[in-house]
FIPA-447953 format. One record per atom (N, C-alpha, C): residue number from 1; residue in one letter; atom name; x, y, z. Coordinates in steps of 0.001 Angstrom, whole numbers, plus 500000, padded with zeros to 6 digits. Layout:
<recs>
+------+------+--------+--------+--------+--------+
: paba : rodo : drenro :      x :      y :      z :
+------+------+--------+--------+--------+--------+
:  NUM :    A :     CA :      X :      Y :      Z :
...
+------+------+--------+--------+--------+--------+
</recs>
This chain:
<recs>
+------+------+--------+--------+--------+--------+
: paba : rodo : drenro :      x :      y :      z :
+------+------+--------+--------+--------+--------+
:    1 :    M :      N : 500910 : 498538 : 499699 :
:    1 :    M :     CA : 500324 : 499877 : 500167 :
:    1 :    M :      C : 500799 : 501540 : 500643 :
:    2 :    K :      N : 501517 : 501182 : 500590 :
:    2 :    K :     CA : 502885 : 502679 : 500971 :
:    2 :    K :      C : 503895 : 502661 : 499237 :
:    3 :    S :      N : 504007 : 501987 : 498435 :
:    3 :    S :     CA : 504734 : 502227 : 497383 :
:    3 :    S :      C : 502945 : 502618 : 496406 :
:    4 :    L :      N : 501617 : 501841 : 496920 :
:    4 :    L :     CA : 500739 : 503037 : 495951 :
:    4 :    L :      C : 500647 : 504722 : 495949 :
:    5 :    I :      N : 500996 : 504344 : 497328 :
:    5 :    I :     CA : 500760 : 505623 : 497525 :
:    5 :    I :      C : 501663 : 506874 : 497581 :
:    6 :    Q :      N : 502903 : 506283 : 497323 :
:    6 :    Q :     CA : 504683 : 507108 : 496924 :
:    6 :    Q :      C : 504133 : 506864 : 495249 :
:    7 :    E :      N : 504359 : 506615 : 494949 :
:    7 :    E :     CA : 503869 : 506442 : 493669 :
:    7 :    E :      C : 502350 : 507758 : 492918 :
:    8 :    G :      N : 501854 : 507338 : 493475 :
:    8 :    G :     CA : 500335 : 508040 : 493599 :
:    8 :    G :      C : 501331 : 509604 : 494151 :
:    9 :    T :      N : 502005 : 509872 : 494612 :
:    9 :    T :     CA : 502460 : 511637 : 494282 :
:    9 :    T :      C : 503567 : 511988 : 494056 :
:   10 :    L :      N : 503915 : 511170 : 493593 :
:   10 :    L :     CA : 505396 : 510576 : 492146 :
:   10 :    L :      C : 503505 : 511040 : 491373 :
:   11 :    M :      N : 502000 : 510120 : 490935 :
:   11 :    M :     CA : 502959 : 510946 : 489996 :
:   11 :    M :      C : 501523 : 512649 : 489934 :
:   12 :    S :      N : 501736 : 512153 : 491394 :
:   12 :    S :     CA : 500852 : 513876 : 491255 :
:   12 :    S :      C : 501255 : 515140 : 491173 :
:   13 :    L :      N : 503028 : 514696 : 492235 :
:   13 :    L :     CA : 503451 : 515990 : 491421 :
:   13 :    L :      C : 503856 : 516059 : 490052 :
:   14 :    K :      N : 504345 : 514975 : 489399 :
:   14 :    K :     CA : 504180 : 515549 : 487499 :
:   14 :    K :      C : 503018 : 516283 : 487164 :
:   15 :    R :      N : 502341 : 515956 : 487298 :
:   15 :    R :     CA : 500551 : 516498 : 487188 :
:   15 :    R :      C : 501197 : 517771 : 487687 :
:   16 :    L :      N : 501119 : 518344 : 488617 :
:   16 :    L :     CA : 502033 : 519714 : 489238 :
:   16 :    L :      C : 502624 : 520113 : 487760 :
:   17 :    A :      N : 503189 : 520009 : 487797 :
:   17 :    A :     CA : 504255 : 520683 : 486340 :
:   17 :    A :      C : 503938 : 520879 : 485704 :
:   18 :    V :      N : 502753 : 521373 : 484625 :
:   18 :    V :     CA : 502442 : 521905 : 483738 :
:   18 :    V :      C : 502111 : 523182 : 482848 :
:   19 :    S :      N : 502256 : 523134 : 482043 :
:   19 :    S :     CA : 502025 : 524601 : 482133 :
:   19 :    S :      C : 500383 : 524987 : 482479 :
:   20 :    D :      N : 500824 : 526834 : 482237 :
:   20 :    D :     CA : 499580 : 527709 : 482254 :
:   20 :    D :      C : 498546 : 526840 : 482237 :
:   21 :    D :      N : 498544 : 527087 : 480561 :
:   21 :    D :     CA : 498336 : 526672 : 479306 :
:   21 :    D :      C : 496692 : 525349 : 480568 :
:   22 :    Q :      N : 498194 : 524683 : 480613 :
:   22 :    Q :     CA : 497004 : 523373 : 480441 :
:   22 :    Q :      C : 495893 : 523272 : 482329 :
:   23 :    R :      N : 496840 : 523607 : 483525 :
:   23 :    R :     CA : 496372 : 524454 : 483720 :
:   23 :    R :      C : 495106 : 524887 : 484624 :
:   24 :    V :      N : 494624 : 525658 : 483271 :
:   24 :    V :     CA : 493647 : 526602 : 482887 :
:   24 :    V :      C : 492924 : 525464 : 482406 :
:   25 :    V :      N : 492726 : 525204 : 481309 :
:   25 :    V :     CA : 492178 : 523805 : 480410 :
:   25 :    V :      C : 491352 : 522754 : 481991 :
:   26 :    V :      N : 493021 : 522423 : 482566 :
:   26 :    V :     CA : 491924 : 521414 : 483414 :
:   26 :    V :      C : 490719 : 521955 : 484648 :
:   27 :    R :      N : 491336 : 522892 : 484623 :
:   27 :    R :     CA : 490061 : 524604 : 485646 :
:   27 :    R :      C : 488572 : 524311 : 485014 :
:   28 :    E :      N : 489124 : 524864 : 483735 :
:   28 :    E :     CA : 488103 : 524636 : 483185 :
:   28 :    E :      C : 486733 : 523218 : 483257 :
:   29 :    V :      N : 487504 : 522380 : 482361 :
:   29 :    V :     CA : 486761 : 520606 : 482717 :
:   29 :    V :      C : 486084 : 520592 : 483714 :
:   30 :    L :      N : 487282 : 521612 : 485148 :
:   30 :    L :     CA : 486333 : 519997 : 486644 :
:   30 :    L :      C : 485236 : 521495 : 486590 :
:   31 :    S :      N : 485788 : 522717 : 486271 :
:   31 :    S :     CA : 484298 : 523503 : 486484 :
:   31 :    S :      C : 482686 : 523156 : 485639 :
:   32 :    R :      N : 482932 : 522371 : 484628 :
:   32 :    R :     CA : 481877 : 521638 : 483809 :
:   32 :    R :      C : 480978 : 520645 : 485472 :
:   33 :    L :      N : 481694 : 519997 : 485976 :
:   33 :    L :     CA : 481625 : 518326 : 486128 :
:   33 :    L :      C : 481114 : 519768 : 487433 :
:   34 :    G :      N : 481408 : 519928 : 488075 :
:   34 :    G :     CA : 480731 : 521274 : 489591 :
:   34 :    G :      C : 479948 : 521942 : 488332 :
:   35 :    D :      N : 479890 : 522930 : 487490 :
:   35 :    D :     CA : 478425 : 523618 : 487627 :
:   35 :    D :      C : 477288 : 523374 : 487280 :
:   36 :    R :      N : 476179 : 523777 : 487833 :
:   36 :    R :     CA : 475184 : 523040 : 488226 :
:   36 :    R :      C : 474055 : 522976 : 487282 :
:   37 :    W :      N : 474597 : 522806 : 485518 :
:   37 :    W :     CA : 473352 : 521909 : 484538 :
:   37 :    W :      C : 474936 : 521803 : 483938 :
:   38 :    S :      N : 476008 : 520767 : 483748 :
:   38 :    S :     CA : 476534 : 521189 : 482726 :
:   38 :    S :      C : 476342 : 518766 : 482464 :
:   39 :    V :      N : 476395 : 518643 : 483579 :
:   39 :    V :     CA : 475644 : 516927 : 483934 :
:   39 :    V :      C : 475265 : 516756 : 482910 :
:   40 :    R :      N : 473776 : 518210 : 483596 :
:   40 :    R :     CA : 472536 : 516790 : 483165 :
:   40 :    R :      C : 472672 : 517870 : 481738 :
:   41 :    V :      N : 473338 : 518598 : 481577 :
:   41 :    V :     CA : 472164 : 518734 : 480070 :
:   41 :    V :      C : 473604 : 517206 : 479192 :
:   42 :    I :      N : 474578 : 517161 : 479913 :
:   42 :    I :     CA : 475169 : 516134 : 478816 :
:   42 :    I :      C : 474760 : 515000 : 479157 :
:   43 :    Y :      N : 474297 : 514188 : 480263 :
:   43 :    Y :     CA : 473638 : 512952 : 480581 :
:   43 :    Y :      C : 471948 : 513059 : 479215 :
:   44 :    H :      N : 471774 : 514262 : 479363 :
:   44 :    H :     CA : 470347 : 513907 : 478739 :
:   44 :    H :      C : 470528 : 514114 : 477018 :
:   45 :    T :      N : 471763 : 514642 : 476461 :
:   45 :    T :     CA : 471719 : 514725 : 475287 :
:   45 :    T :      C : 472092 : 512814 : 474844 :
:   46 :    A :      N : 472591 : 511988 : 476008 :
:   46 :    A :     CA : 473689 : 511011 : 475638 :
:   46 :    A :      C : 472771 : 510267 : 474623 :
:   47 :    G :      N : 472646 : 510050 : 473735 :
:   47 :    G :     CA : 471673 : 508692 : 472946 :
:   47 :    G :      C : 471940 : 509712 : 471454 :
:   48 :    D :      N : 470804 : 509276 : 470600 :
:   48 :    D :     CA : 470115 : 509378 : 469605 :
:   48 :    D :      C : 470015 : 511005 : 469459 :
:   49 :    P :      N : 470519 : 512060 : 468671 :
:   49 :    P :     CA : 470517 : 513334 : 467976 :
:   49 :    P :      C : 469157 : 514363 : 468893 :
:   50 :    I :      N : 469437 : 515533 : 469305 :
:   50 :    I :     CA : 467791 : 515558 : 470799 :
:   50 :    I :      C : 467932 : 517240 : 470621 :
:   51 :    R :      N : 466748 : 517563 : 469873 :
:   51 :    R :     CA : 466412 : 518807 : 469501 :
:   51 :    R :      C : 465777 : 519341 : 470763 :
:   52 :    F :      N : 466032 : 521120 : 471127 :
:   52 :    F :     CA : 466241 : 522297 : 472409 :
:   52 :    F :      C : 465008 : 521729 : 472485 :
:   53 :    S :      N : 464196 : 522037 : 472323 :
:   53 :    S :     CA : 463489 : 521840 : 473013 :
:   53 :    S :      C : 462763 : 520650 : 473878 :
:   54 :    E :      N : 462683 : 519389 : 473177 :
:   54 :    E :     CA : 463198 : 518150 : 473861 :
:   54 :    E :      C : 463642 : 517727 : 474819 :
:   55 :    L :      N : 465506 : 518448 : 474767 :
:   55 :    L :     CA : 465992 : 518890 : 475970 :
:   55 :    L :      C : 465260 : 519261 : 477028 :
:   56 :    K :      N : 464988 : 519591 : 476785 :
:   56 :    K :     CA : 464111 : 521303 : 477719 :
:   56 :    K :      C : 463297 : 520548 : 478446 :
:   57 :    R :      N : 462961 : 519973 : 477074 :
:   57 :    R :     CA : 461089 : 518554 : 478425 :
:   57 :    R :      C : 461705 : 517935 : 479415 :
:   58 :    K :      N : 463463 : 517867 : 478850 :
:   58 :    K :     CA : 463863 : 516689 : 479631 :
:   58 :    K :      C : 464485 : 516405 : 481088 :
:   59 :    I :      N : 465284 : 518008 : 480827 :
:   59 :    I :     CA : 466060 : 518639 : 481757 :
:   59 :    I :      C : 464700 : 518770 : 483315 :
:   60 :    D :      N : 463504 : 519741 : 482659 :
:   60 :    D :     CA : 462261 : 520007 : 483162 :
:   60 :    D :      C : 461865 : 518792 : 483967 :
:   61 :    R :      N : 461647 : 518106 : 483609 :
:   61 :    R :     CA : 460426 : 516614 : 484955 :
:   61 :    R :      C : 462042 : 516794 : 485333 :
:   62 :    I :      N : 462662 : 517081 : 486416 :
:   62 :    I :     CA : 464051 : 516571 : 487113 :
:   62 :    I :      C : 463978 : 517846 : 487884 :
:   63 :    N :      N : 464473 : 518930 : 487324 :
:   63 :    N :     CA : 464782 : 520259 : 487482 :
:   63 :    N :      C : 464645 : 521401 : 486767 :
:   64 :    P :      N : 463560 : 522944 : 487019 :
:   64 :    P :     CA : 463492 : 523301 : 485704 :
:   64 :    P :      C : 464746 : 524186 : 485494 :
:   65 :    I :      N : 464696 : 524138 : 484267 :
:   65 :    I :     CA : 465986 : 525517 : 483508 :
:   65 :    I :      C : 465382 : 526226 : 482534 :
:   66 :    S :      N : 466466 : 527162 : 482978 :
:   66 :    S :     CA : 465214 : 528681 : 481421 :
:   66 :    S :      C : 465833 : 527803 : 480053 :
:   67 :    A :      N : 464556 : 529021 : 478979 :
:   67 :    A :     CA : 465972 : 528584 : 477934 :
:   67 :    A :      C : 467052 : 529131 : 477521 :
:   68 :    R :      N : 468026 : 530151 : 477838 :
:   68 :    R :     CA : 468751 : 531325 : 478476 :
:   68 :    R :      C : 469464 : 530640 : 478667 :
:   69 :    V :      N : 469343 : 529725 : 480594 :
:   69 :    V :     CA : 470429 : 529205 : 481256 :
:   69 :    V :      C : 470929 : 527689 : 479957 :
:   70 :    L :      N : 469936 : 527471 : 479091 :
:   70 :    L :     CA : 470284 : 525779 : 478838 :
:   70 :    L :      C : 471174 : 526177 : 477474 :
:   71 :    T :      N : 470500 : 527729 : 476782 :
:   71 :    T :     CA : 471001 : 528075 : 475297 :
:   71 :    T :      C : 472683 : 528013 : 476022 :
:   72 :    R :      N : 473387 : 528530 : 476736 :
:   72 :    R :     CA : 474829 : 529548 : 477318 :
:   72 :    R :      C : 475126 : 527860 : 477226 :
:   73 :    T :      N : 474561 : 527067 : 478497 :
:   73 :    T :     CA : 475521 : 525511 : 479132 :
:   73 :    T :      C : 475295 : 525077 : 477562 :
:   74 :    L :      N : 474700 : 525444 : 477055 :
:   74 :    L :     CA : 475092 : 524584 : 475229 :
:   74 :    L :      C : 475889 : 524694 : 474489 :
:   75 :    K :      N : 476358 : 526714 : 474454 :
:   75 :    K :     CA : 476718 : 526454 : 473355 :
:   75 :    K :      C : 478025 : 527283 : 474390 :
:   76 :    Q :      N : 478345 : 526325 : 475236 :
:   76 :    Q :     CA : 479666 : 527132 : 476608 :
:   76 :    Q :      C : 480216 : 525004 : 475942 :
:   77 :    L :      N : 479513 : 524082 : 475628 :
:   77 :    L :     CA : 479621 : 522495 : 475857 :
:   77 :    L :      C : 479958 : 522697 : 474200 :
:   78 :    E :      N : 479332 : 523053 : 473483 :
:   78 :    E :     CA : 479446 : 523393 : 471888 :
:   78 :    E :      C : 481040 : 523199 : 471890 :
:   79 :    K :      N : 481256 : 524316 : 472398 :
:   79 :    K :     CA : 483119 : 525221 : 472432 :
:   79 :    K :      C : 483780 : 524488 : 472516 :
:   80 :    D :      N : 483587 : 523689 : 474264 :
:   80 :    D :     CA : 484480 : 522937 : 474555 :
:   80 :    D :      C : 484595 : 521622 : 474306 :
:   81 :    G :      N : 484488 : 520827 : 472833 :
:   81 :    G :     CA : 483514 : 519824 : 472346 :
:   81 :    G :      C : 483651 : 518491 : 472809 :
:   82 :    L :      N : 482773 : 519269 : 473323 :
:   82 :    L :     CA : 481902 : 517932 : 474146 :
:   82 :    L :      C : 480351 : 517986 : 473663 :
:   83 :    V :      N : 479689 : 518973 : 472924 :
:   83 :    V :     CA : 477764 : 518884 : 472055 :
:   83 :    V :      C : 478842 : 518576 : 470914 :
:   84 :    Y :      N : 478075 : 518505 : 469378 :
:   84 :    Y :     CA : 477751 : 518736 : 468232 :
:   84 :    Y :      C : 476523 : 519583 : 468550 :
:   85 :    R :      N : 476349 : 520662 : 467466 :
:   85 :    R :     CA : 475024 : 521342 : 467289 :
:   85 :    R :      C : 475186 : 521034 : 465664 :
:   86 :    Q :      N : 473738 : 520049 : 465213 :
:   86 :    Q :     CA : 473532 : 520272 : 463780 :
:   86 :    Q :      C : 472538 : 521236 : 463301 :
:   87 :    V :      N : 473071 : 522180 : 461974 :
:   87 :    V :     CA : 471844 : 522922 : 461999 :
:   87 :    V :      C : 471022 : 522363 : 460240 :
:   88 :    Y :      N : 469777 : 522120 : 459834 :
:   88 :    Y :     CA : 469168 : 521614 : 458660 :
:   88 :    Y :      C : 469381 : 522405 : 458251 :
:   89 :    P :      N : 469869 : 522467 : 457049 :
:   89 :    P :     CA : 468943 : 524553 : 456155 :
:   89 :    P :      C : 468071 : 523673 : 455868 :
:   90 :    I :      N : 465785 : 524089 : 456457 :
:   90 :    I :     CA : 465708 : 523769 : 456007 :
:   90 :    I :      C : 464185 : 525162 : 457100 :
:   91 :    I :      N : 463510 : 525305 : 456514 :
:   91 :    I :     CA : 462490 : 526474 : 456805 :
:   91 :    I :      C : 461462 : 525945 : 458221 :
:   92 :    P :      N : 461305 : 525983 : 459165 :
:   92 :    P :     CA : 461455 : 526403 : 460155 :
:   92 :    P :      C : 463456 : 525575 : 459733 :
:   93 :    P :      N : 464788 : 526213 : 460372 :
:   93 :    P :     CA : 465841 : 525689 : 460528 :
:   93 :    P :      C : 465726 : 524674 : 461607 :
:   94 :    R :      N : 465890 : 523932 : 461136 :
:   94 :    R :     CA : 465917 : 522609 : 462606 :
:   94 :    R :      C : 467699 : 522257 : 463241 :
:   95 :    V :      N : 467496 : 522134 : 464435 :
:   95 :    V :     CA : 469128 : 521691 : 464788 :
:   95 :    V :      C : 468862 : 520353 : 466195 :
:   96 :    E :      N : 469191 : 519831 : 466154 :
:   96 :    E :     CA : 469922 : 518843 : 467573 :
:   96 :    E :      C : 471259 : 518925 : 467272 :
:   97 :    Y :      N : 471482 : 518974 : 468766 :
:   97 :    Y :     CA : 472889 : 517719 : 469270 :
:   97 :    Y :      C : 472602 : 516614 : 469797 :
:   98 :    S :      N : 474130 : 516768 : 470046 :
:   98 :    S :     CA : 474416 : 515173 : 470372 :
:   98 :    S :      C : 476423 : 515908 : 470900 :
:   99 :    L :      N : 476379 : 514749 : 471925 :
:   99 :    L :     CA : 477754 : 514102 : 472194 :
:   99 :    L :      C : 478554 : 514281 : 471316 :
:  100 :    T :      N : 479799 : 514154 : 471325 :
:  100 :    T :     CA : 481247 : 514386 : 470245 :
:  100 :    T :      C : 480889 : 512880 : 471380 :
:  101 :    E :      N : 482065 : 512912 : 470746 :
:  101 :    E :     CA : 483222 : 511297 : 471467 :
:  101 :    E :      C : 483503 : 511695 : 472355 :
:  102 :    L :      N : 484288 : 512932 : 472809 :
:  102 :    L :     CA : 485023 : 513394 : 473659 :
:  102 :    L :      C : 483928 : 514582 : 475025 :
:  103 :    G :      N : 482742 : 514530 : 474574 :
:  103 :    G :     CA : 481097 : 514906 : 475311 :
:  103 :    G :      C : 480826 : 513120 : 475819 :
:  104 :    R :      N : 480849 : 511882 : 475608 :
:  104 :    R :     CA : 481173 : 511349 : 476168 :
:  104 :    R :      C : 481927 : 510027 : 476776 :
:  105 :    R :      N : 483184 : 510525 : 476017 :
:  105 :    R :     CA : 484252 : 510210 : 478243 :
:  105 :    R :      C : 484183 : 510826 : 478682 :
:  106 :    F :      N : 483749 : 512347 : 478813 :
:  106 :    F :     CA : 483621 : 513429 : 479535 :
:  106 :    F :      C : 482559 : 512856 : 480525 :
:  107 :    L :      N : 481156 : 512279 : 479564 :
:  107 :    L :     CA : 479923 : 511488 : 480049 :
:  107 :    L :      C : 480090 : 510535 : 481798 :
:  108 :    E :      N : 480736 : 509403 : 480858 :
:  108 :    E :     CA : 480974 : 507697 : 481499 :
:  108 :    E :      C : 482477 : 508396 : 483045 :
:  109 :    L :      N : 483257 : 509766 : 483049 :
:  109 :    L :     CA : 483619 : 509604 : 483952 :
:  109 :    L :      C : 482927 : 510539 : 484004 :
:  110 :    A :      N : 482148 : 511370 : 484691 :
:  110 :    A :     CA : 481270 : 511812 : 485145 :
:  110 :    A :      C : 480581 : 511355 : 486230 :
:  111 :    M :      N : 479464 : 510478 : 485530 :
:  111 :    M :     CA : 479248 : 509040 : 485565 :
:  111 :    M :      C : 480017 : 508566 : 487490 :
:  112 :    E :      N : 481552 : 507598 : 486918 :
:  112 :    E :     CA : 481794 : 506545 : 487689 :
:  112 :    E :      C : 481807 : 508005 : 488936 :
:  113 :    I :      N : 482177 : 509206 : 488959 :
:  113 :    I :     CA : 482625 : 510125 : 489980 :
:  113 :    I :      C : 481025 : 510261 : 490885 :
:  114 :    I :      N : 480057 : 510078 : 490553 :
:  114 :    I :     CA : 478971 : 509435 : 490777 :
:  114 :    I :      C : 477982 : 509145 : 491406 :
:  115 :    D :      N : 478337 : 507575 : 490904 :
:  115 :    D :     CA : 478471 : 506598 : 491128 :
:  115 :    D :      C : 479484 : 506681 : 492484 :
:  116 :    W :      N : 480784 : 507061 : 492120 :
:  116 :    W :     CA : 481803 : 507104 : 493698 :
:  116 :    W :      C : 480799 : 507691 : 495127 :
:  117 :    S :      N : 480882 : 508716 : 494758 :
:  117 :    S :     CA : 480405 : 509669 : 495373 :
:  117 :    S :      C : 478665 : 508727 : 496069 :
:  118 :    I :      N : 478421 : 508269 : 495305 :
:  118 :    I :     CA : 476445 : 507765 : 496265 :
:  118 :    I :      C : 476834 : 506473 : 496812 :
:  119 :    E :      N : 478106 : 505894 : 495988 :
:  119 :    E :     CA : 478499 : 504722 : 497579 :
:  119 :    E :      C : 479110 : 504860 : 498381 :
:  120 :    N :      N : 479937 : 506015 : 498712 :
:  120 :    N :     CA : 481136 : 506614 : 499449 :
:  120 :    N :      C : 479559 : 507722 : 500792 :
:  121 :    Q :      N : 478810 : 507634 : 500714 :
:  121 :    Q :     CA : 477944 : 508398 : 500946 :
:  121 :    Q :      C : 478091 : 508567 : 502381 :
:  122 :    H :      N : 477883 : 506612 : 502899 :
:  122 :    H :     CA : 478039 : 507494 : 504124 :
:  122 :    H :      C : 478580 : 507582 : 505117 :
:  123 :    D :      N : 479979 : 507365 : 503638 :
:  123 :    D :     CA : 481330 : 506687 : 504950 :
:  123 :    D :      C : 482099 : 508951 : 505289 :
:  124 :    F :      N : 480590 : 509428 : 503696 :
:  124 :    F :     CA : 481601 : 510859 : 503911 :
:  124 :    F :      C : 480076 : 512148 : 505165 :
:  125 :    E :      N : 478946 : 511267 : 504925 :
:  125 :    E :     CA : 478650 : 511698 : 506463 :
:  125 :    E :      C : 479363 : 510974 : 507881 :
:  126 :    A :      N : 479278 : 510018 : 507908 :
:  126 :    A :     CA : 480547 : 509431 : 509067 :
:  126 :    A :      C : 481888 : 510510 : 510139 :
:  127 :    A :      N : 482092 : 510687 : 508635 :
:  127 :    A :     CA : 483096 : 511909 : 509492 :
:  127 :    A :      C : 482997 : 512950 : 508986 :
:  128 :    R :      N : 481928 : 513921 : 508876 :
:  128 :    R :     CA : 481335 : 514259 : 509294 :
:  128 :    R :      C : 480605 : 515256 : 510230 :
:  129 :    R :      N : 479858 : 514180 : 510333 :
:  129 :    R :     CA : 479509 : 514083 : 511879 :
:  129 :    R :      C : 481000 : 514186 : 513168 :
:  130 :    E :      N : 481686 : 512831 : 512417 :
:  130 :    E :     CA : 482921 : 513177 : 513467 :
:  130 :    E :      C : 483598 : 514142 : 513586 :
:  131 :    F :      N : 483327 : 515077 : 512742 :
:  131 :    F :     CA : 484690 : 516151 : 512565 :
:  131 :    F :      C : 483210 : 517191 : 513375 :
:  132 :    E :      N : 482408 : 517433 : 513040 :
:  132 :    E :     CA : 481855 : 517675 : 514220 :
:  132 :    E :      C : 481268 : 517423 : 515522 :
:  133 :    A :      N : 481379 : 516732 : 515404 :
:  133 :    A :     CA : 481548 : 516058 : 517612 :
:  133 :    A :      C : 482986 : 516440 : 517802 :
:  134 :    Q :      N : 484159 : 517028 : 517163 :
:  134 :    Q :     CA : 484741 : 517621 : 517576 :
:  134 :    Q :      C : 485649 : 519335 : 517473 :
:  135 :    A :      N : 484410 : 518881 : 517081 :
:  135 :    A :     CA : 484708 : 520865 : 516855 :
:  135 :    A :      C : 483504 : 521019 : 517602 :
:  136 :    V :      N : 482893 : 520546 : 518643 :
:  136 :    V :     CA : 482222 : 521023 : 519918 :
:  136 :    V :      C : 482252 : 521071 : 521210 :
:  137 :    P :      N : 482785 : 522545 : 521819 :
:  137 :    P :     CA : 483743 : 522394 : 522729 :
:  137 :    P :      C : 482650 : 521404 : 523760 :
:  138 :    Q :      N : 483636 : 521128 : 524404 :
:  138 :    Q :     CA : 483658 : 520571 : 526086 :
:  138 :    Q :      C : 483394 : 521309 : 526738 :
+------+------+--------+--------+--------+--------+
</recs>
């Protein structure tokens, strides 16, 4: 076990020795994972291409999202290369969204973190209770 910790520390130190540009990208990607809407939008965009109105309906079933926020989130995810926007030149224009390969991989990793969080929920709660019990003045 000790060698794994040492190896993990070495790997972490190597990860710290990246350029400022790489750090910016890492922060931006992690911000997608932690913001309120990105993972939800990516999750509901998985599968067949989906139109804006249907995507909004799917998300609204769980937690209402404004059209403005959904538009802004989709544009950011498209800019990041996680979502692909296909415009069909018909009247009226039809627009569909789908995940890119990068978006599918992001979703897989996000789901692993979500699953891990759920599996360890009781451990987190126990640690917090223990911490708060120690913080109470006697």
